[in-house]
C-alpha positions in Angstrom: 1.5 0.4 2.1 4.2 0.0 4.8 3.5 0.3 8.4 5.2 3.7 9.2 4.5 3.3 12.9 6.9 0.4 13.2 10.5 1.3 12.1 11.7 -2.3 11.5 8.8 -3.0 9.1 9.3 0.4 7.4 13.0 0.0 7.0 12.7 -3.7 6.0 10.2 -2.8 3.3 12.6 -0.3 1.8 15.6 -2.6 2.2 13.7 -5.5 0.5 12.7 -3.3 -2.4 16.1 -1.8 -2.8 17.6 -5.3 -2.8 15.1 -6.4 -5.5 15.9 -3.3 -7.6 19.6 -4.0 -7.4 19.0 -7.6 -8.3 16.9 -6.7 -11.3 19.4 -4.2 -12.5 22.3 -6.6 -12.1 20.3 -9.2 -14.2 19.7 -6.6 -16.9 15.9 -7.0 -16.3 15.2 -3.4 -16.9 11.5 -3.6 -17.2 11.3 -5.2 -13.7 13.8 -2.8 -12.4 11.8 0.2 -13.6 8.6 -1.2 -12.1 10.3 -1.7 -8.8 11.9 1.7 -9.0 8.6 3.4 -9.6 6.9 1.6 -6.8 9.8 2.5 -4.4 9.7 6.1 -5.5 5.9 6.3 -4.8 6.4 4.6 -1.5 9.2 6.9 -0.5 7.2 10.0 -1.6 4.1 8.9 0.4 6.3 8.1 3.4 8.1 11.4 3.5 4.9 13.3 3.2 3.2 11.2 5.9 3.4 11.7 9.6 5.9 10.0 11.8 8.8 9.1 9.5 10.7 6.7 11.8 14.1 7.1 10.2 14.6 10.1 8.0 18.3 9.0 7.4 17.1 5.7 6.0 14.6 7.4 3.8 17.3 9.7 2.4 19.6 6.7 1.8 16.7 4.9 0.0 16.1 8.0 -2.1 19.8 8.2 -3.1 20.0 4.5 -4.0 16.7 4.9 -6.0 18.0 7.9 -7.9 21.2 6.1 -8.8 19.5 2.9 -9.9 16.9 4.8 -11.9 19.7 6.5 -13.7 21.3 3.2 -14.5 18.0 1.9 -15.8 17.6 4.9 -18.1 21.2 4.6 -19.3 20.7 0.9 -20.1 17.4 1.5 -21.9 19.1 4.2 -24.0 22.0 1.8 -24.8 19.6 -1.0 -25.7 17.6 1.3 -28.0 20.8 2.5 -29.7 21.9 -1.1 -30.2 18.5 -2.1 -31.6 18.7 0.8 -34.1 22.2 -0.3 -35.2 21.0 -3.9 -35.5 18.0 -2.8 -37.7 20.3 -0.6 -39.8 22.6 -3.6 -40.3 19.6 -5.8 -41.2 18.4 -3.2 -43.8 21.9 -3.1 -45.3 22.1 -6.9 -45.6 18.6 -6.9 -47.3 19.7 -4.2 -49.7 22.8 -6.0 -50.6 20.9 -9.2 -51.4 
């Protein structure tokens, strides 16, 4: 849990998690990205509900980035699932041809 009484720690925690999330998404490591996104979302929700949010603008930026990246993760997961379905259909067609 971040130290919400100290703005640099609080902002640094969000910044580090956002950077890790972007890195995982860029590397197509969607399982890791989803784990980080869920952790960040929980952290953000607790922080916004808690007393003394040191930088509400930073929290809103983090929330916007999180929403965008979670959308990217969901889109990539759907694309991966679709590609796997097509691959399996192709494999079945090859087996049927043999």
